[in-house]
PABATI-870614 format. One line per field, with one value per residue (C-alpha): x, y, z. Coordinates in nm, 2 decimals, padded with zeros to 4 digits. Layout:
N
u <- X:...;
v <- Y:...;
w <- Z:...;
END
This chain:
716
u <- -00.17:-00.42:-00.68:-00.93:-01.05:-01.00:-00.96:-00.60:-00.58:-00.42:-00.21:00.06:00.40:00.72:00.87:01.23:01.27:01.62:01.66:01.90:02.00:02.25:02.56:02.68:02.41:02.55:02.34:02.25:01.99:01.84:01.63:01.70:01.47:01.73:01.66:01.30:01.16:01.41:01.34:01.33:00.97:00.67:00.33:00.01:-00.29:-00.66:-00.94:-01.17:-01.10:-00.76:-00.90:-01.00:-01.29:-01.06:-01.22:-00.94:-00.82:-00.44:-00.26:00.10:00.04:-00.03:00.34:00.60:00.94:00.99:01.29:01.44:01.12:00.87:00.53:00.22:-00.09:-00.44:-00.70:-01.07:-01.14:-01.36:-01.16:-01.23:-01.54:-01.38:-01.42:-01.06:-00.72:-00.38:-00.07:00.08:00.44:00.62:00.96:00.80:01.00:01.28:01.41:01.34:01.52:01.52:01.60:01.74:01.68:01.43:01.36:01.20:01.17:00.81:00.57:00.20:-00.15:-00.39:-00.77:-01.08:-01.06:-00.69:-00.46:-00.09:00.13:00.49:00.49:00.62:00.47:00.63:00.77:00.55:00.22:00.15:00.17:00.04:-00.18:-00.24:-00.20:00.02:00.28:00.32:00.30:00.51:00.35:00.64:00.41:00.04:-00.18:-00.55:-00.78:-00.70:-00.46:-00.11:-00.13:00.12:00.08:00.33:00.19:00.26:00.01:00.05:-00.14:-00.20:-00.48:-00.65:-00.55:-00.35:-00.21:-00.01:00.06:00.18:00.13:00.27:00.19:00.39:00.34:00.29:00.27:00.64:00.91:01.01:01.22:01.00:01.20:01.20:01.49:01.42:01.63:01.58:01.47:01.26:01.11:01.14:00.97:01.13:01.04:01.35:01.55:01.32:01.17:00.79:00.71:00.87:00.77:00.94:00.95:01.24:01.19:00.87:00.69:00.31:00.34:00.54:00.74:00.63:00.82:01.15:01.12:01.21:00.98:00.94:00.85:00.53:00.44:00.08:-00.18:-00.53:-00.86:-01.12:-01.15:-01.24:-01.01:-01.05:-01.42:-01.60:-01.67:-01.42:-01.34:-01.31:-01.16:-00.84:-00.77:-00.54:-00.33:00.04:00.25:00.61:00.90:01.26:01.43:01.39:01.69:01.76:02.05:02.16:02.39:02.73:02.67:02.96:02.88:02.81:03.10:03.03:03.19:03.31:03.05:03.00:02.69:02.60:02.80:03.09:03.25:03.61:03.80:04.12:04.22:04.25:03.96:04.14:04.06:03.72:03.43:03.06:02.80:02.52:02.21:01.95:01.83:01.93:02.21:02.25:02.54:02.35:02.26:02.62:02.75:02.53:02.73:03.06:03.12:03.23:03.20:03.46:03.60:03.54:03.83:03.73:03.41:03.33:03.01:02.83:02.71:02.35:02.39:02.53:02.61:02.54:02.79:02.71:02.96:02.70:02.46:02.11:02.20:02.31:02.60:02.80:02.73:02.88:02.77:02.99:02.87:03.17:03.45:03.67:04.00:04.07:03.84:03.99:04.10:03.75:03.58:03.85:03.75:03.48:03.16:02.90:02.58:02.51:02.21:02.22:01.99:01.96:02.14:01.98:01.80:01.47:01.28:01.16:00.86:00.52:00.64:00.64:00.94:01.09:01.42:01.67:02.00:02.30:02.51:02.25:01.99:01.72:01.44:01.39:01.10:00.88:00.93:00.64:00.43:00.37:00.13:00.27:00.44:00.81:00.80:01.15:01.29:01.50:01.58:01.37:01.35:01.22:00.84:00.55:00.38:00.29:00.54:00.82:00.67:00.76:00.62:00.86:00.72:00.95:00.98:01.22:01.59:01.61:01.46:01.20:00.96:00.94:00.61:00.55:00.26:00.10:00.09:00.11:00.39:00.72:01.08:01.21:01.55:01.47:01.45:01.64:01.96:02.26:02.49:02.62:02.40:02.08:01.78:01.55:01.18:00.84:00.64:00.35:00.48:00.49:00.74:01.03:01.39:01.45:01.17:01.32:01.59:01.81:01.83:02.17:02.24:02.55:02.53:02.46:02.10:02.15:02.09:02.22:01.94:02.09:01.92:01.86:01.92:02.25:02.40:02.45:02.32:02.06:02.24:02.21:02.39:02.72:02.69:02.48:02.32:02.08:01.71:01.59:01.92:01.86:01.85:02.03:02.21:02.59:02.87:02.88:03.18:03.04:02.96:02.75:02.52:02.42:02.32:01.96:01.82:01.48:01.28:00.95:00.64:00.51:00.15:00.14:00.25:-00.05:-00.06:00.06:-00.05:-00.10:-00.14:-00.42:-00.23:00.07:-00.08:00.13:-00.13:-00.47:-00.76:-00.97:-00.89:-00.74:-00.52:-00.60:-00.49:-00.66:-00.76:-00.76:-00.52:-00.16:-00.23:-00.08:-00.31:-00.61:-00.77:-01.08:-01.33:-01.35:-01.63:-01.79:-01.54:-01.23:-00.96:-00.62:-00.36:-00.09:00.19:00.38:00.16:00.28:00.05:00.32:00.10:-00.22:-00.53:-00.77:-00.69:-00.89:-00.88:-00.97:-01.04:-01.03:-01.32:-01.52:-01.84:-02.11:-02.35:-02.55:-02.49:-02.11:-01.95:-01.60:-01.45:-01.11:-00.93:-00.59:-00.39:-00.60:-00.93:-00.83:-00.91:-01.20:-01.20:-01.55:-01.73:-01.83:-02.09:-01.95:-02.16:-02.25:-02.00:-02.14:-01.87:-01.58:-01.33:-01.53:-01.34:-01.46:-01.30:-01.48:-01.35:-01.41:-01.24:-01.10:-00.91:-00.59:-00.33:00.03:00.20:00.28:00.00:-00.10:-00.38:-00.66:-00.94:-01.24:-01.51:-01.84:-02.05:-01.95:-01.90:-01.60:-01.27:-01.00:-00.71:-00.55:-00.58:-00.46:-00.42:-00.40:-00.35:-00.62:-00.62:-00.98:-01.04:-00.95:-00.69:-00.68:-00.36:-00.53:-00.83:-00.59:-00.41:-00.73:-00.85:-00.52:-00.48:-00.17:-00.21:-00.44:-00.64:-00.40:-00.48:-00.83:-00.98:-01.33:-01.54:-01.70:-01.54:-01.72:-02.04:-02.40:-02.58:-02.36:-01.98:-01.82:-01.51:-01.27:-01.19:-01.40:-01.53:-01.88:-01.98:-01.70:-01.79:-01.77:-01.76:-01.82:-01.65:-01.71:-01.45:-01.50:-01.40:-01.75:-01.89:-02.20:-02.28:-02.21:-02.29:-02.20:-02.07:-02.31:-02.21:-01.89:-02.07:-02.23:-02.52:-02.42:-02.73:-02.84:-02.51:-02.49:-02.27:-01.90:-01.57:-01.57:-01.34:-01.44:-01.29:-01.32:-01.27:-01.26:-01.08:-00.90:-00.76:-00.85:-00.82:-00.90:-01.00:-01.14:-01.44:-01.65:-02.03:-02.20;
v <- 00.60:00.50:00.78:00.73:01.08:01.32:01.63:01.66:01.74:02.06:02.03:02.24:02.12:02.31:02.38:02.39:02.68:02.60:02.47:02.18:01.93:01.71:01.63:01.34:01.09:00.75:00.51:00.19:00.03:00.09:-00.07:00.07:-00.18:-00.27:-00.64:-00.68:-00.64:-00.73:-01.00:-00.72:-00.65:-00.84:-00.81:-00.75:-00.90:-00.90:-00.65:-00.56:-00.18:-00.19:00.02:00.31:00.16:00.14:-00.02:-00.22:-00.57:-00.58:-00.83:-00.91:-00.92:-00.54:-00.47:-00.51:-00.36:-00.20:00.01:00.01:00.14:-00.02:00.01:-00.03:-00.04:00.03:-00.13:-00.12:-00.49:-00.72:-00.95:-01.12:-00.92:-00.58:-00.37:-00.25:-00.40:-00.26:-00.35:-00.28:-00.36:-00.34:-00.43:-00.56:-00.85:-00.78:-00.43:-00.16:00.14:00.38:00.73:00.82:00.99:00.79:00.89:00.77:00.91:00.88:00.98:00.92:00.97:01.25:01.20:01.17:00.86:00.78:00.76:00.69:00.67:00.63:00.58:00.39:00.20:00.09:-00.26:-00.34:-00.29:-00.66:-00.64:-00.29:-00.21:00.12:00.40:00.30:00.17:00.51:00.61:00.84:00.94:01.06:01.13:01.10:01.25:01.21:01.29:01.57:01.86:01.86:01.87:01.65:01.58:01.46:01.35:01.17:00.96:00.84:00.76:01.04:00.89:00.83:00.89:01.20:01.33:01.63:01.71:01.97:02.01:02.16:02.15:02.02:01.85:01.51:01.33:01.41:01.24:01.41:01.29:01.27:01.23:01.27:01.34:01.18:01.18:01.19:01.55:01.61:01.48:01.70:01.66:01.75:01.75:01.76:01.88:02.17:02.14:02.19:02.06:01.98:01.85:01.83:01.48:01.56:01.41:01.23:01.57:01.53:01.15:01.09:00.81:00.56:00.77:00.66:00.29:00.10:00.15:-00.03:00.11:00.08:00.17:00.14:00.28:00.28:00.34:00.52:00.53:00.76:01.04:01.04:00.93:00.67:00.88:00.73:00.87:00.55:00.73:00.74:00.37:00.20:00.43:00.39:00.48:00.47:00.44:00.49:00.40:00.38:00.47:00.48:00.68:00.71:00.96:00.85:00.50:00.33:00.33:-00.02:-00.17:-00.15:-00.43:-00.39:-00.50:-00.56:-00.55:-00.48:-00.16:-00.14:00.18:00.17:00.42:00.39:00.34:-00.01:-00.14:-00.12:00.02:00.01:-00.10:-00.04:-00.22:-00.03:-00.15:00.03:00.33:00.68:00.73:01.06:01.12:00.99:00.67:00.63:00.66:00.37:00.16:00.30:00.53:00.87:01.21:01.26:00.92:00.72:00.66:00.35:00.17:-00.19:-00.19:-00.51:-00.51:-00.39:-00.11:00.24:00.50:00.87:01.05:01.39:01.63:01.76:01.60:01.51:01.48:01.83:02.00:01.86:01.50:01.23:00.88:00.58:00.25:00.03:-00.06:00.25:00.17:00.53:00.83:01.13:01.44:01.60:01.31:01.13:01.19:01.43:01.22:01.31:01.13:00.86:00.74:00.38:00.28:-00.01:00.02:-00.22:-00.24:-00.04:-00.15:-00.50:-00.43:-00.59:-00.85:-01.23:-01.44:-01.78:-01.75:-01.97:-02.05:-01.97:-02.26:-02.54:-02.40:-02.51:-02.29:-02.17:-02.39:-02.40:-02.77:-03.00:-02.69:-02.68:-02.41:-02.45:-02.17:-02.25:-02.47:-02.52:-02.34:-02.56:-02.57:-02.79:-02.91:-02.63:-02.64:-02.39:-02.46:-02.17:-02.28:-02.18:-01.84:-01.54:-01.19:-00.90:-00.59:-00.29:-00.13:00.15:00.19:-00.16:-00.34:-00.60:-00.85:-01.18:-01.36:-01.73:-01.73:-02.06:-01.97:-01.59:-01.62:-01.44:-01.56:-01.55:-01.62:-01.84:-01.67:-01.36:-01.57:-01.38:-01.68:-01.85:-02.15:-02.00:-02.16:-01.98:-02.07:-01.93:-01.75:-01.50:-01.15:-00.92:-00.66:-00.78:-00.73:-01.10:-01.09:-00.81:-00.84:-00.62:-00.72:-00.64:-00.69:-00.87:-00.68:-00.98:-01.07:-01.23:-01.09:-01.14:-01.16:-00.99:-01.05:-00.71:-00.82:-01.00:-00.87:-01.23:-01.36:-01.63:-01.93:-02.30:-02.49:-02.64:-02.52:-02.83:-02.90:-03.16:-03.14:-03.06:-02.90:-02.66:-02.28:-02.09:-01.76:-01.73:-01.47:-01.29:-01.43:-01.38:-01.75:-01.85:-02.06:-01.73:-01.57:-01.59:-01.51:-01.35:-01.52:-01.34:-01.56:-01.54:-01.50:-01.87:-01.94:-01.75:-01.53:-01.25:-01.26:-00.93:-00.95:-00.70:-00.55:-00.48:-00.16:00.14:00.39:00.36:00.55:00.43:00.06:-00.14:-00.46:-00.76:-01.12:-01.36:-01.72:-01.79:-02.06:-01.94:-01.71:-01.36:-01.06:-00.93:-00.59:-00.53:-00.27:-00.13:00.13:00.29:00.52:00.35:00.25:00.09:00.14:-00.10:00.06:-00.08:-00.38:-00.52:-00.65:-00.80:-00.83:-00.68:-00.89:-01.05:-01.10:-01.27:-01.09:-01.29:-01.14:-01.34:-01.20:-01.25:-01.07:-01.10:-00.87:-00.86:-00.58:-00.53:-00.42:-00.35:-00.21:-00.19:00.04:00.14:00.46:00.63:00.56:00.66:00.30:00.14:-00.24:-00.28:-00.37:-00.70:-00.78:-00.95:-01.23:-01.28:-01.56:-01.62:-01.44:-01.20:-01.49:-01.72:-01.68:-01.72:-01.62:-01.40:-01.29:-01.10:-01.09:-00.76:-00.64:-00.45:-00.31:-00.41:-00.18:-00.11:00.05:00.15:-00.09:00.05:-00.12:00.09:00.00:00.08:-00.04:-00.13:-00.48:-00.67:-00.81:-00.88:-01.12:-01.12:-01.03:-01.26:-01.13:-01.41:-01.38:-01.56:-01.65:-01.62:-01.26:-01.07:-00.80:-00.45:-00.55:-00.86:-00.65:-00.40:-00.68:-00.83:-00.50:-00.38:-00.07:00.11:00.43:00.59:00.91:01.11:01.14:00.99:00.92:00.82:00.92:00.86:00.52:00.32:00.44:00.34:00.50:00.72:00.70:01.03:01.10:01.39:01.43:01.50:01.15:01.23:01.01:00.75:00.38:00.24:-00.14:-00.26:-00.59:-00.82:-01.02:-01.32:-01.12:-01.10:-00.77:-00.69:-00.34:-00.14:00.24:00.57:00.82:01.11:01.44:01.26:00.99:00.65:00.48:00.18:00.16:-00.17:-00.35:-00.60:-00.51:-00.60:-00.50:-00.41:-00.29:-00.03:00.01:00.36:00.39:00.74:00.85:00.52:00.55:00.28:00.32:00.08:00.17:-00.02:00.07:-00.08:-00.09:-00.05;
w <- 01.73:02.00:02.04:02.32:02.25:01.96:02.18:02.31:02.68:02.77:03.08:03.23:03.09:03.08:02.73:02.65:02.42:02.29:01.93:01.95:01.69:01.86:01.67:01.89:01.80:01.70:01.49:01.68:01.44:01.10:00.83:00.49:00.31:00.05:00.05:00.17:00.52:00.79:01.05:01.32:01.22:01.34:01.16:01.35:01.16:01.20:01.25:01.54:01.54:01.72:02.01:01.78:01.58:01.27:00.96:00.80:00.83:00.87:00.65:00.59:00.22:00.22:00.30:00.03:-00.06:-00.40:-00.52:-00.17:00.00:00.23:00.07:00.30:00.08:00.20:-00.03:-00.06:-00.06:00.14:00.37:00.70:00.76:00.68:00.37:00.37:00.42:00.51:00.71:01.06:01.16:01.49:01.64:01.97:02.11:01.86:01.92:02.17:02.31:02.61:02.48:02.14:01.82:01.62:01.26:00.93:00.58:00.48:00.20:00.27:00.13:00.22:00.18:00.39:00.62:00.59:00.90:00.86:01.17:01.28:01.66:01.97:02.26:02.59:02.61:02.92:02.74:02.77:03.15:03.24:02.94:02.77:02.86:03.15:02.91:02.75:02.39:02.17:01.84:01.62:01.33:01.26:00.99:00.93:00.64:00.39:00.42:00.54:00.92:01.10:01.47:01.74:02.07:02.40:02.59:02.95:03.26:03.52:03.72:03.38:03.02:02.95:02.63:02.50:02.14:01.89:01.52:01.20:00.83:00.53:00.19:00.33:00.00:-00.06:00.14:00.47:00.76:01.08:01.40:01.78:02.01:02.34:02.66:03.03:03.02:02.71:02.39:02.08:01.75:01.41:01.04:00.82:01.12:01.20:01.55:01.58:01.93:02.27:02.60:02.94:03.11:03.36:03.70:03.59:03.59:03.56:03.63:03.31:03.46:03.19:02.93:03.08:02.98:02.67:02.37:02.04:01.70:01.49:01.14:01.01:00.77:00.92:00.75:00.95:01.32:01.61:01.49:01.11:01.13:00.93:00.62:00.38:00.03:-00.16:-00.46:-00.26:-00.29:-00.33:-00.10:-00.02:00.28:00.15:00.39:00.27:00.60:00.98:01.20:01.57:01.72:02.08:02.25:02.36:02.23:02.07:01.69:01.57:01.40:01.02:00.83:00.48:00.23:-00.14:-00.37:-00.73:-00.70:-00.45:-00.35:-00.22:-00.01:-00.21:-00.57:-00.73:-00.53:-00.19:00.15:00.32:00.09:00.10:-00.11:-00.29:-00.48:-00.67:-00.47:-00.34:-00.10:00.06:00.30:00.61:00.43:00.30:00.66:00.77:00.53:00.67:00.37:00.48:00.31:00.02:00.08:-00.25:-00.49:-00.70:-00.80:-00.91:-01.11:-01.21:-01.57:-01.59:-01.33:-01.32:-01.05:-01.06:-00.84:-00.68:-00.52:-00.27:-00.03:-00.13:-00.50:-00.55:-00.72:-01.01:-01.12:-01.34:-01.45:-01.40:-01.57:-01.56:-01.32:-01.25:-01.07:-00.98:-01.02:-01.19:-01.00:-01.03:-00.85:-00.64:-00.27:-00.39:-00.37:-00.11:-00.24:-00.50:-00.70:-00.83:-01.12:-01.37:-01.70:-01.95:-02.28:-02.26:-02.57:-02.49:-02.27:-02.32:-02.56:-02.54:-02.62:-02.61:-02.42:-02.61:-02.45:-02.66:-02.54:-02.58:-02.82:-02.58:-02.44:-02.09:-01.95:-01.64:-01.59:-01.65:-01.72:-01.34:-01.20:-00.85:-00.65:-00.65:-00.96:-01.11:-01.41:-01.64:-02.01:-02.24:-02.59:-02.81:-02.85:-02.87:-02.54:-02.31:-02.03:-02.27:-02.34:-02.12:-02.13:-02.04:-01.87:-01.86:-01.51:-01.62:-01.70:-01.86:-01.55:-01.62:-01.46:-01.66:-01.65:-01.76:-01.99:-01.88:-01.51:-01.49:-01.23:-01.23:-01.26:-00.90:-00.74:-00.45:-00.11:-00.21:-00.22:-00.36:-00.38:-00.69:-00.77:-00.62:-00.79:-01.03:-00.99:-01.06:-00.79:-00.79:-00.87:-00.57:-00.68:-00.47:-00.59:-00.65:-00.91:-01.12:-01.38:-01.60:-01.96:-02.11:-02.48:-02.59:-02.92:-03.14:-03.07:-02.73:-02.38:-02.03:-01.77:-01.46:-01.12:-00.96:-00.60:-00.67:-00.99:-01.10:-01.43:-01.51:-01.66:-01.73:-01.45:-01.55:-01.91:-01.97:-02.30:-02.16:-02.17:-01.82:-01.70:-01.42:-01.45:-01.17:-01.11:-01.13:-01.16:-01.49:-01.67:-02.02:-02.03:-02.33:-02.10:-01.94:-02.27:-02.41:-02.75:-02.73:-03.00:-03.06:-03.03:-03.39:-03.49:-03.59:-03.23:-03.10:-02.80:-02.59:-02.22:-02.03:-01.66:-01.58:-01.28:-01.51:-01.64:-01.75:-01.62:-01.48:-01.32:-01.03:-01.01:-00.73:-00.72:-00.49:-00.45:-00.69:-00.63:-01.01:-01.15:-01.11:-00.82:-00.82:-00.84:-01.03:-01.09:-00.88:-00.76:-01.11:-01.13:-01.44:-01.60:-01.46:-01.71:-01.76:-02.03:-02.13:-02.34:-02.63:-02.72:-03.05:-03.33:-03.56:-03.87:-04.00:-03.96:-03.72:-03.35:-03.08:-02.75:-02.44:-02.10:-01.78:-01.57:-01.26:-01.15:-00.89:-01.06:-01.38:-01.64:-01.62:-01.95:-02.07:-02.39:-02.54:-02.77:-02.91:-02.90:-02.63:-02.80:-03.15:-03.26:-03.09:-03.07:-02.93:-02.61:-02.43:-02.18:-01.87:-01.74:-01.37:-01.29:-00.95:-00.74:-00.75:-00.76:-00.99:-01.32:-01.68:-02.01:-02.26:-02.60:-02.92:-03.25:-03.39:-03.69:-03.63:-03.87:-03.79:-03.54:-03.17:-02.98:-02.63:-02.55:-02.34:-02.14:-02.02:-01.77:-01.94:-01.65:-01.29:-01.17:-01.30:-01.18:-01.44:-01.41:-01.75:-02.12:-02.40:-02.76:-03.02:-03.40:-03.59:-03.95:-04.05:-04.13:-04.44:-04.37:-04.52:-04.70:-04.85:-04.96:-05.12:-05.31:-05.44:-05.57:-05.71:-05.49:-05.61:-05.42:-05.17:-05.12:-04.91:-04.54:-04.58:-04.25:-04.13:-03.83:-03.59:-03.53:-03.40:-03.56:-03.54:-03.85:-04.07:-04.15:-04.26:-04.46:-04.40:-04.77:-05.08:-05.19:-05.30:-05.59:-05.51:-05.51:-05.16:-05.08:-04.73:-04.65:-04.35:-04.15:-04.38:-04.68:-04.83:-04.97:-04.78:-04.92:-05.23:-05.22:-05.37:-05.12:-05.08:-04.90:-04.80:-04.61:-04.64:-04.45:-04.24:-04.02:-04.19:-04.10:-03.81:-03.52:-03.59:-03.76:-04.13:-04.40:-04.65:-05.00:-05.14:-05.52:-05.68:-06.00:-06.02:-05.67:-05.41:-05.04:-04.76:-04.40:-04.10:-03.89:-03.61:-03.64:-03.30;
END
């Protein structure tokens, strides 16, 4: 990773020309990132260039685990005197090795100014410094394109380096590795060698390459090698790591103890023999072997409700496949001892996303409740007497396959099983959502209107402790025994009970924006660095009845002139724009709002940045009772049918509103949000003049040949 000079020195080194992929490597350490970042990693934090004039500030917060992968995110955000943040991890002081096969499966970004690396440094760096400690760069990439570089650095009366390169599709996952012994270091991508160097007998003063080394992973921004010209359109950028593994020759393979998890594979029928525990993620043969599961050696499966296994007869998810979603005491002849790779996914109800509910316990009839409406991290979840306060309202966001995050409306924080605990009785609390497995839940229908809330990391369900019916009884996780205290009715928050809260960072799709930590009440994250033309879309937002809704936006800005607009169904229905005030800083928060008229239905809600300079924390949509709805207008005017397929355009409009059907000569009434008729006209050339109207939302009533039709439009 460390580059004192961009030009790699060319010195005389002997190459070993043989292609060897050793078959006797025994795994001695691995991190599969199944349950967070292991304690074998240490975070390096701060800025100062890191010896290469890098531009980022390294923060622990920029490294998370999601879906069994380590995610290092580089962001364009101001922090600690730097304009970018990222993360850097190392095993120094925890784990180091002399010789071995070191590999990782990595997917990474490619754009001007980015610099991902998977590399090693000598344990003695603290005493001898660099480059005398030695450095082995297993994989580095800079800027655009697909070039991957492998390099060694050492001291030969001054800094010396020697490297080789190849090209690949670096944004896809590949396995990057070195095979390092007393004679040579060889570099591989997906098992294909692309570089080799001789270090036998300390040739060319390479004695430092025969010591213990520790591993580093980082994603740098800028520096001496990539330069300081940064393409800011590339952020946020992610370096994703599926696993890191270390093997050594002739080592005794570590004793792999039997394990269990949300899905457990057994060597023999009737859940006997060696067992290996699996959670959501992909398991090729190499990964199965790290759990002690051998090729063609699975005969039975225990599967927690809310999960399913896809079995494959070939490695890397090839060949015939079958789905198992319940306990199977003995696989049939086609699959018994025929499994080579497995994919584990959630198996829940998929239709509950972006809706807000009260979670009512079947046993007690009480609602799930953030106790005392606390806004604090770690506040306790209990059950409480039914009321309509926001600390009893929870918004579900679908993450795929029936997996959800569950956000408390009053605080914007997520349900969270304390400290990744898998045990019965582990406490359920609220905590800022960071995408970890203990903050994700599978929703499983009982078939009669209730649901089990299954913790992803443990397979246990969220229940009221001791089946208590008391106000204030604690909520915890426990084994799924079909207990009624672990079943919850999802009661929709009705329009009279106000609002749906959307966290700005919980978009379904977006263009151009970034996510950063927020200092607003409730913590968590906000959307930032939004430039003109950037946008976010939030799928499946339900407007349960037709009528008037107030939409609030929690915003912060340090400039004057910022503007946002919102719409439905990819811009088909425009809801209007708002000016964003200068709040006095990017983390000084205010709430702005406007009132719109929407027909009942489920829409994709869009937010568009009309003019640069706004951070956004959340959006709240609230039903209001003041405006006259299209249905009400229709009933007041005895509409019994409609002009077929009548539509109006452009919408919004500034001067003239056109009709797509023949309505010339029709009587057209324009009605404001209070229900008052503000204009009466006859349609001419299939259009009406609206230039004299004030900016706002209106209904029009078109009457021709006894047929009355109501439509909504926005006047700019």
